[in-house]
C-alpha atoms as an extended CHARMM CRD file, in Angstrom:
* protein
*
       115  EXT
         1         1  MET       CA             -8.0970000000       12.1610000000       22.7730000000  PROA      1               0.0000000000
         2         2  ASP       CA             -7.9740000000       12.4840000000       26.5470000000  PROA      2               0.0000000000
         3         3  HSD       CA             -4.6300000000       12.9040000000       28.1980000000  PROA      3               0.0000000000
         4         4  PRO       CA             -3.9240000000       10.8990000000       31.3700000000  PROA      4               0.0000000000
         5         5  GLU       CA             -3.6020000000       14.1290000000       33.3590000000  PROA      5               0.0000000000
         6         6  ASP       CA             -7.1460000000       15.1350000000       32.2850000000  PROA      6               0.0000000000
         7         7  SER       CA             -8.6660000000       12.2310000000       34.1960000000  PROA      7               0.0000000000
         8         8  ASP       CA             -9.1390000000       12.4280000000       37.9310000000  PROA      8               0.0000000000
         9         9  GLN       CA             -9.6020000000        8.6560000000       38.2180000000  PROA      9               0.0000000000
        10        10  VAL       CA             -7.3140000000        6.8750000000       40.6480000000  PROA      10              0.0000000000
        11        11  LYS       CA             -7.0140000000        3.1340000000       41.1830000000  PROA      11              0.0000000000
        12        12  ALA       CA             -5.5000000000        3.0570000000       44.6440000000  PROA      12              0.0000000000
        13        13  THR       CA             -5.4830000000        5.2850000000       47.6650000000  PROA      13              0.0000000000
        14        14  GLU       CA             -3.5220000000        5.5190000000       50.8590000000  PROA      14              0.0000000000
        15        15  GLY       CA             -4.3020000000        7.2480000000       54.0720000000  PROA      15              0.0000000000
        16        16  THR       CA             -6.2970000000        7.0600000000       57.2420000000  PROA      16              0.0000000000
        17        17  PHE       CA             -9.2040000000        4.6230000000       56.9680000000  PROA      17              0.0000000000
        18        18  HSD       CA            -11.6000000000        6.9880000000       58.7720000000  PROA      18              0.0000000000
        19        19  PHE       CA            -11.2940000000        9.4640000000       55.8950000000  PROA      19              0.0000000000
        20        20  MET       CA            -11.9350000000        6.9850000000       53.0670000000  PROA      20              0.0000000000
        21        21  SER       CA            -15.0200000000        7.5660000000       50.9460000000  PROA      21              0.0000000000
        22        22  PRO       CA            -17.7750000000        4.9870000000       50.4790000000  PROA      22              0.0000000000
        23        23  GLU       CA            -16.6480000000        4.3230000000       46.9140000000  PROA      23              0.0000000000
        24        24  GLU       CA            -13.1050000000        3.5890000000       48.1220000000  PROA      24              0.0000000000
        25        25  CYS       CA            -14.5240000000        1.1380000000       50.6710000000  PROA      25              0.0000000000
        26        26  ASP       CA            -16.5020000000       -0.8220000000       48.0880000000  PROA      26              0.0000000000
        27        27  PRO       CA            -14.4360000000       -3.8590000000       47.0290000000  PROA      27              0.0000000000
        28        28  GLU       CA            -16.1980000000       -3.9110000000       43.6460000000  PROA      28              0.0000000000
        29        29  ASN       CA            -14.8550000000       -0.4890000000       42.6300000000  PROA      29              0.0000000000
        30        30  VAL       CA            -11.5830000000       -0.5230000000       40.7210000000  PROA      30              0.0000000000
        31        31  SER       CA            -11.1780000000        3.2410000000       40.3250000000  PROA      31              0.0000000000
        32        32  PHE       CA            -12.4930000000        6.3970000000       41.9610000000  PROA      32              0.0000000000
        33        33  GLY       CA            -12.8170000000       10.0660000000       41.1650000000  PROA      33              0.0000000000
        34        34  ALA       CA            -10.0140000000       11.8110000000       43.0570000000  PROA      34              0.0000000000
        35        35  LYS       CA            -11.9280000000       15.0710000000       43.4190000000  PROA      35              0.0000000000
        36        36  ALA       CA            -15.0000000000       13.3290000000       44.8280000000  PROA      36              0.0000000000
        37        37  ILE       CA            -12.9490000000       11.4000000000       47.3860000000  PROA      37              0.0000000000
        38        38  ASP       CA            -11.1370000000       14.5970000000       48.3810000000  PROA      38              0.0000000000
        39        39  VAL       CA            -14.4950000000       16.3160000000       48.9190000000  PROA      39              0.0000000000
        40        40  TRP       CA            -15.5720000000       13.3920000000       51.1330000000  PROA      40              0.0000000000
        41        41  ALA       CA            -12.3320000000       13.6540000000       53.1510000000  PROA      41              0.0000000000
        42        42  LEU       CA            -12.9750000000       17.3830000000       53.5810000000  PROA      42              0.0000000000
        43        43  GLY       CA            -16.4170000000       16.5060000000       54.9510000000  PROA      43              0.0000000000
        44        44  VAL       CA            -14.8660000000       14.0850000000       57.4310000000  PROA      44              0.0000000000
        45        45  THR       CA            -12.3620000000       16.7810000000       58.4420000000  PROA      45              0.0000000000
        46        46  MET       CA            -15.1690000000       19.3060000000       58.9650000000  PROA      46              0.0000000000
        47        47  PHE       CA            -17.1160000000       16.7170000000       60.9800000000  PROA      47              0.0000000000
        48        48  CYS       CA            -14.0440000000       16.1020000000       63.1680000000  PROA      48              0.0000000000
        49        49  MET       CA            -13.5310000000       19.8160000000       63.7280000000  PROA      49              0.0000000000
        50        50  LEU       CA            -17.1600000000       20.3990000000       64.6620000000  PROA      50              0.0000000000
        51        51  PHE       CA            -17.7820000000       17.3210000000       66.8160000000  PROA      51              0.0000000000
        52        52  ASN       CA            -14.3250000000       16.1420000000       67.9400000000  PROA      52              0.0000000000
        53        53  LYS       CA            -14.8830000000       12.6500000000       66.4980000000  PROA      53              0.0000000000
        54        54  THR       CA            -15.0540000000       10.8970000000       63.1490000000  PROA      54              0.0000000000
        55        55  PRO       CA            -18.4240000000       10.0840000000       61.5850000000  PROA      55              0.0000000000
        56        56  PHE       CA            -17.6430000000        6.3420000000       61.4500000000  PROA      56              0.0000000000
        57        57  TRP       CA            -15.7840000000        4.0730000000       63.8220000000  PROA      57              0.0000000000
        58        58  GLY       CA            -14.9210000000        0.4050000000       64.1050000000  PROA      58              0.0000000000
        59        59  GLU       CA            -12.6250000000       -1.9810000000       65.9310000000  PROA      59              0.0000000000
        60        60  THR       CA            -10.7110000000       -2.9280000000       62.7600000000  PROA      60              0.0000000000
        61        61  GLU       CA             -9.8760000000       -1.2610000000       59.4670000000  PROA      61              0.0000000000
        62        62  PHE       CA            -12.2990000000       -3.6260000000       57.7280000000  PROA      62              0.0000000000
        63        63  GLN       CA            -15.1030000000       -2.6910000000       60.1370000000  PROA      63              0.0000000000
        64        64  ILE       CA            -14.4300000000        1.0310000000       59.6720000000  PROA      64              0.0000000000
        65        65  MET       CA            -14.5910000000        0.6300000000       55.8950000000  PROA      65              0.0000000000
        66        66  GLU       CA            -17.7560000000       -1.4740000000       56.0970000000  PROA      66              0.0000000000
        67        67  ASN       CA            -19.3950000000        1.1130000000       58.3690000000  PROA      67              0.0000000000
        68        68  ILE       CA            -18.4750000000        3.9410000000       55.9840000000  PROA      68              0.0000000000
        69        69  ARG       CA            -19.9420000000        1.9700000000       53.1040000000  PROA      69              0.0000000000
        70        70  THR       CA            -23.1630000000        0.8260000000       54.7890000000  PROA      70              0.0000000000
        71        71  GLN       CA            -24.1050000000        3.0870000000       57.7110000000  PROA      71              0.0000000000
        72        72  ALA       CA            -25.9550000000        6.3660000000       57.3650000000  PROA      72              0.0000000000
        73        73  VAL       CA            -24.1550000000        9.5900000000       58.1830000000  PROA      73              0.0000000000
        74        74  VAL       CA            -25.5350000000       10.8830000000       61.4710000000  PROA      74              0.0000000000
        75        75  ILE       CA            -24.8790000000       14.5300000000       62.2310000000  PROA      75              0.0000000000
        76        76  PRO       CA            -25.1210000000       14.9630000000       66.0160000000  PROA      76              0.0000000000
        77        77  GLU       CA            -27.6700000000       17.4380000000       67.2560000000  PROA      77              0.0000000000
        78        78  ASP       CA            -26.9340000000       17.1910000000       70.9730000000  PROA      78              0.0000000000
        79        79  VAL       CA            -23.1410000000       17.5960000000       71.0140000000  PROA      79              0.0000000000
        80        80  ARG       CA            -22.9220000000       21.2400000000       70.0920000000  PROA      80              0.0000000000
        81        81  PRO       CA            -25.1690000000       23.4890000000       68.0700000000  PROA      81              0.0000000000
        82        82  ILE       CA            -24.0730000000       24.3180000000       64.5320000000  PROA      82              0.0000000000
        83        83  SER       CA            -25.7290000000       26.6520000000       62.0730000000  PROA      83              0.0000000000
        84        84  CYS       CA            -28.1890000000       25.3970000000       59.4760000000  PROA      84              0.0000000000
        85        85  GLU       CA            -25.7220000000       26.4820000000       56.7890000000  PROA      85              0.0000000000
        86        86  ALA       CA            -22.9030000000       24.4200000000       58.3320000000  PROA      86              0.0000000000
        87        87  ARG       CA            -25.2120000000       21.4030000000       58.6930000000  PROA      87              0.0000000000
        88        88  GLU       CA            -26.3280000000       21.7460000000       55.0660000000  PROA      88              0.0000000000
        89        89  LEU       CA            -22.7270000000       21.9600000000       53.8160000000  PROA      89              0.0000000000
        90        90  LEU       CA            -21.6800000000       18.9620000000       55.8990000000  PROA      90              0.0000000000
        91        91  THR       CA            -24.5880000000       16.9710000000       54.4810000000  PROA      91              0.0000000000
        92        92  LYS       CA            -23.5180000000       17.8610000000       50.9320000000  PROA      92              0.0000000000
        93        93  LEU       CA            -19.8760000000       16.9560000000       51.6110000000  PROA      93              0.0000000000
        94        94  LEU       CA            -20.8110000000       13.5810000000       53.0990000000  PROA      94              0.0000000000
        95        95  LYS       CA            -23.2410000000       12.3280000000       50.4660000000  PROA      95              0.0000000000
        96        96  LYS       CA            -22.6960000000        8.5760000000       50.1450000000  PROA      96              0.0000000000
        97        97  ASP       CA            -23.2880000000        8.6410000000       46.3820000000  PROA      97              0.0000000000
        98        98  PHE       CA            -20.3630000000       10.5150000000       44.8430000000  PROA      98              0.0000000000
        99        99  LYS       CA            -22.6280000000       11.6340000000       41.9630000000  PROA      99              0.0000000000
       100       100  GLU       CA            -24.7440000000       13.5560000000       44.4940000000  PROA      100             0.0000000000
       101       101  ARG       CA            -21.8040000000       14.9680000000       46.4710000000  PROA      101             0.0000000000
       102       102  ILE       CA            -21.0780000000       18.6650000000       46.2120000000  PROA      102             0.0000000000
       103       103  THR       CA            -18.4580000000       19.5210000000       43.5830000000  PROA      103             0.0000000000
       104       104  ILE       CA            -15.4250000000       21.6940000000       44.1830000000  PROA      104             0.0000000000
       105       105  PRO       CA            -16.8270000000       24.6480000000       42.1440000000  PROA      105             0.0000000000
       106       106  GLU       CA            -20.1040000000       24.3900000000       44.0890000000  PROA      106             0.0000000000
       107       107  LEU       CA            -18.1210000000       24.2190000000       47.3060000000  PROA      107             0.0000000000
       108       108  MET       CA            -16.1910000000       27.3690000000       46.4410000000  PROA      108             0.0000000000
       109       109  ALA       CA            -19.4880000000       29.2250000000       45.9620000000  PROA      109             0.0000000000
       110       110  ASN       CA            -21.0860000000       27.8810000000       49.1490000000  PROA      110             0.0000000000
       111       111  PRO       CA            -22.4730000000       30.6930000000       51.3400000000  PROA      111             0.0000000000
       112       112  TRP       CA            -21.1520000000       29.1930000000       54.5860000000  PROA      112             0.0000000000
       113       113  LEU       CA            -17.5950000000       29.3070000000       53.2630000000  PROA      113             0.0000000000
       114       114  ARG       CA            -18.0420000000       32.7510000000       51.7540000000  PROA      114             0.0000000000
       115       115  ALA       CA            -19.4200000000       34.3250000000       54.9600000000  PROA      115             0.0000000000
């Protein structure tokens, strides 16, 4: 039998809307994988550090969440150059489908972080 602490599923989140994952922004989802949403938030943090802005913006919280859920992630190419390895990691962190997003063990072995 699974113990509650073995599950990483959460039913509610709090925090800055800009860092919410697509699955958190989908009104049909009733629970989310905590590790996957943390990986997304790390991707948003990395994006902010590299480009001095968030990947999604909106005039209201609802619009921000809708943009996160529906708009493609665009990694700027004209703001400042970043390495191919950094771009690849950012792309893996910000996969819209949480099943395709990089996992924490994969992240820990990523060459860009290990350099």
